[in-house]
N, CA and C atoms as a LAMMPS dump frame, in Angstrom:
ITEM: TIMESTEP
0
ITEM: NUMBER OF ATOMS
201
ITEM: BOX BOUNDS ff ff ff
-5.0000000000000000e+02 5.0000000000000000e+02
-5.0000000000000000e+02 5.0000000000000000e+02
-5.0000000000000000e+02 5.0000000000000000e+02
ITEM: ATOMS id mol type element x y z
1 1 1 N -7.887 16.812 -29.087
2 1 2 C -6.607 16.168 -29.167
3 1 3 C -6.773 14.721 -28.699
4 2 1 N -6.129 13.804 -29.365
5 2 2 C -6.236 12.388 -29.033
6 2 3 C -5.473 12.083 -27.753
7 3 1 N -6.038 11.17 -27
8 3 2 C -5.381 10.766 -25.76
9 3 3 C -4.363 9.68 -26.068
10 4 1 N -3.227 9.783 -25.424
11 4 2 C -2.207 8.758 -25.615
12 4 3 C -2.394 7.693 -24.543
13 5 1 N -2.27 6.437 -24.906
14 5 2 C -2.446 5.386 -23.902
15 5 3 C -1.319 5.416 -22.877
16 6 1 N -1.69 5.165 -21.631
17 6 2 C -0.692 5.133 -20.565
18 6 3 C 0.042 3.812 -20.586
19 7 1 N 1.301 3.876 -20.231
20 7 2 C 2.068 2.648 -20.1
21 7 3 C 1.686 1.999 -18.782
22 8 1 N 1.424 0.725 -18.84
23 8 2 C 1.068 0.006 -17.624
24 8 3 C 2.319 -0.612 -17.035
25 9 1 N 2.749 -0.066 -15.927
26 9 2 C 3.93 -0.588 -15.26
27 9 3 C 3.535 -1.648 -14.252
28 10 1 N 4.498 -2.096 -13.515
29 10 2 C 4.222 -3.077 -12.476
30 10 3 C 3.464 -2.409 -11.341
31 11 1 N 2.633 -3.193 -10.696
32 11 2 C 1.891 -2.668 -9.559
33 11 3 C 1.861 -3.711 -8.45
34 12 1 N 1.581 -3.236 -7.247
35 12 2 C 1.49 -4.094 -6.07
36 12 3 C 0.063 -4.062 -5.552
37 13 1 N -0.47 -5.212 -5.215
38 13 2 C -1.755 -5.268 -4.533
39 13 3 C -1.45 -5.531 -3.064
40 14 1 N -1.853 -4.594 -2.215
41 14 2 C -1.513 -4.639 -0.794
42 14 3 C -2.803 -4.788 0.004
43 15 1 N -2.803 -5.667 0.991
44 15 2 C -3.97 -5.871 1.846
45 15 3 C -3.567 -5.639 3.302
46 16 1 N -4.446 -4.956 4.043
47 16 2 C -4.2 -4.727 5.465
48 16 3 C -4.69 -5.948 6.235
49 17 1 N -3.8 -6.594 6.984
50 17 2 C -4.153 -7.828 7.686
51 17 3 C -4.286 -7.647 9.196
52 18 1 N -3.762 -6.548 9.735
53 18 2 C -3.894 -6.272 11.163
54 18 3 C -4.248 -4.811 11.364
55 19 1 N -4.878 -4.531 12.492
56 19 2 C -5.311 -3.182 12.805
57 19 3 C -4.136 -2.293 13.201
58 20 1 N -4.299 -1.004 12.955
59 20 2 C -3.291 -0.039 13.351
60 20 3 C -3.472 0.46 14.774
61 21 1 N -4.519 0.005 15.454
62 21 2 C -4.773 0.423 16.834
63 21 3 C -3.653 -0.103 17.728
64 22 1 N -3.118 0.77 18.549
65 22 2 C -2.059 0.374 19.47
66 22 3 C -0.671 0.395 18.857
67 23 1 N -0.57 0.829 17.613
68 23 2 C 0.737 0.916 16.963
69 23 3 C 1.245 2.351 17.056
70 24 1 N 2.527 2.571 16.859
71 24 2 C 3.059 3.937 16.884
72 24 3 C 2.4 4.818 15.815
73 25 1 N 2.409 6.097 16.07
74 25 2 C 1.746 7.051 15.176
75 25 3 C 2.296 6.991 13.756
76 26 1 N 3.604 6.777 13.602
77 26 2 C 4.153 6.737 12.246
78 26 3 C 3.647 5.514 11.478
79 27 1 N 3.314 4.421 12.155
80 27 2 C 2.729 3.262 11.474
81 27 3 C 1.319 3.591 10.993
82 28 1 N 0.56 4.308 11.815
83 28 2 C -0.793 4.712 11.421
84 28 3 C -0.744 5.643 10.216
85 29 1 N 0.214 6.563 10.224
86 29 2 C 0.345 7.492 9.093
87 29 3 C 0.755 6.754 7.827
88 30 1 N 1.578 5.729 7.96
89 30 2 C 1.991 4.947 6.8
90 30 3 C 0.796 4.203 6.21
91 31 1 N -0.056 3.636 7.061
92 31 2 C -1.265 2.971 6.568
93 31 3 C -2.137 3.946 5.785
94 32 1 N -2.316 5.152 6.33
95 32 2 C -3.138 6.162 5.649
96 32 3 C -2.501 6.587 4.332
97 33 1 N -1.183 6.714 4.305
98 33 2 C -0.491 7.114 3.077
99 33 3 C -0.659 6.06 1.989
100 34 1 N -0.756 4.807 2.387
101 34 2 C -0.993 3.738 1.418
102 34 3 C -2.462 3.67 1.002
103 35 1 N -3.327 4.384 1.717
104 35 2 C -4.751 4.376 1.391
105 35 3 C -5.518 3.281 2.096
106 36 1 N -4.942 2.724 3.15
107 36 2 C -5.592 1.637 3.887
108 36 3 C -6.259 2.188 5.139
109 37 1 N -7.558 1.937 5.275
110 37 2 C -8.292 2.44 6.43
111 37 3 C -9.025 1.344 7.19
112 38 1 N -9.218 0.167 6.565
113 38 2 C -9.975 -0.908 7.204
114 38 3 C -9.249 -2.238 7.05
115 39 1 N -9.547 -3.176 7.921
116 39 2 C -8.993 -4.52 7.812
117 39 3 C -9.468 -5.184 6.527
118 40 1 N -8.618 -5.986 5.954
119 40 2 C -8.883 -6.739 4.723
120 40 3 C -9.136 -5.851 3.509
121 41 1 N -8.852 -4.573 3.621
122 41 2 C -8.991 -3.673 2.477
123 41 3 C -7.803 -3.872 1.55
124 42 1 N -8.07 -3.901 0.253
125 42 2 C -7.016 -4.079 -0.745
126 42 3 C -6.875 -2.806 -1.561
127 43 1 N -5.637 -2.438 -1.822
128 43 2 C -5.35 -1.297 -2.686
129 43 3 C -4.29 -1.713 -3.696
130 44 1 N -4.307 -1.063 -4.835
131 44 2 C -3.294 -1.311 -5.861
132 44 3 C -2.451 -0.052 -5.969
133 45 1 N -1.168 -0.204 -5.788
134 45 2 C -0.229 0.912 -5.847
135 45 3 C 0.889 0.57 -6.82
136 46 1 N 1.515 1.581 -7.42
137 46 2 C 2.632 1.31 -8.336
138 46 3 C 3.811 0.702 -7.584
139 47 1 N 4.537 -0.145 -8.263
140 47 2 C 5.701 -0.79 -7.66
141 47 3 C 6.903 0.122 -7.842
142 48 1 N 7.178 0.918 -6.81
143 48 2 C 8.341 1.806 -6.847
144 48 3 C 9.003 1.801 -5.468
145 49 1 N 10.197 2.331 -5.354
146 49 2 C 10.917 2.284 -4.074
147 49 3 C 10.176 2.952 -2.912
148 50 1 N 9.41 3.998 -3.181
149 50 2 C 8.692 4.685 -2.109
150 50 3 C 7.626 3.777 -1.498
151 51 1 N 6.847 3.124 -2.339
152 51 2 C 5.801 2.225 -1.854
153 51 3 C 6.42 1.009 -1.171
154 52 1 N 7.48 0.464 -1.761
155 52 2 C 8.165 -0.684 -1.149
156 52 3 C 8.687 -0.315 0.243
157 53 1 N 9.223 0.899 0.382
158 53 2 C 9.729 1.348 1.674
159 53 3 C 8.624 1.459 2.709
160 54 1 N 7.45 1.957 2.292
161 54 2 C 6.32 2.048 3.217
162 54 3 C 5.898 0.665 3.693
163 55 1 N 5.825 -0.278 2.758
164 55 2 C 5.422 -1.639 3.115
165 55 3 C 6.454 -2.27 4.048
166 56 1 N 7.72 -1.992 3.833
167 56 2 C 8.771 -2.565 4.68
168 56 3 C 8.747 -2.012 6.102
169 57 1 N 8.172 -0.815 6.299
170 57 2 C 8.104 -0.262 7.654
171 57 3 C 6.973 -0.88 8.467
172 58 1 N 5.976 -1.465 7.796
173 58 2 C 4.842 -2.056 8.52
174 58 3 C 4.53 -3.47 8.019
175 59 1 N 5.524 -4.353 7.959
176 59 2 C 5.259 -5.697 7.416
177 59 3 C 4.327 -6.528 8.297
178 60 1 N 4.211 -6.159 9.576
179 60 2 C 3.338 -6.893 10.484
180 60 3 C 1.875 -6.487 10.328
181 61 1 N 1.608 -5.401 9.584
182 61 2 C 0.237 -4.919 9.406
183 61 3 C -0.312 -5.176 8.008
184 62 1 N 0.56 -5.328 7.027
185 62 2 C 0.109 -5.489 5.641
186 62 3 C 0.762 -6.705 5.001
187 63 1 N 0.184 -7.117 3.885
188 63 2 C 0.742 -8.221 3.111
189 63 3 C 0.621 -7.855 1.636
190 64 1 N 1.652 -8.177 0.871
191 64 2 C 1.598 -7.987 -0.575
192 64 3 C 0.96 -9.237 -1.158
193 65 1 N -0.195 -9.05 -1.815
194 65 2 C -0.95 -10.173 -2.352
195 65 3 C -0.425 -10.561 -3.72
196 66 1 N -0.238 -9.574 -4.584
197 66 2 C 0.281 -9.878 -5.923
198 66 3 C 1.183 -8.749 -6.38
199 67 1 N 2.109 -9.111 -7.232
200 67 2 C 3.055 -8.127 -7.757
201 67 3 C 2.842 -7.956 -9.234
């Protein structure tokens, strides 16, 4: 069966700019949920309300590089 091409939606490139050490446990869990484990690590995630909400809870630890 032929594969159908996926629609490419908007995505966010997120970079971790500060360490999660010394932050509350829920901030550490949010970093892990975004897939961030090291400083200066970049991940690409879909631009949806769930991801935006995670980024808004830890704006002091991450930065959105490109949308």
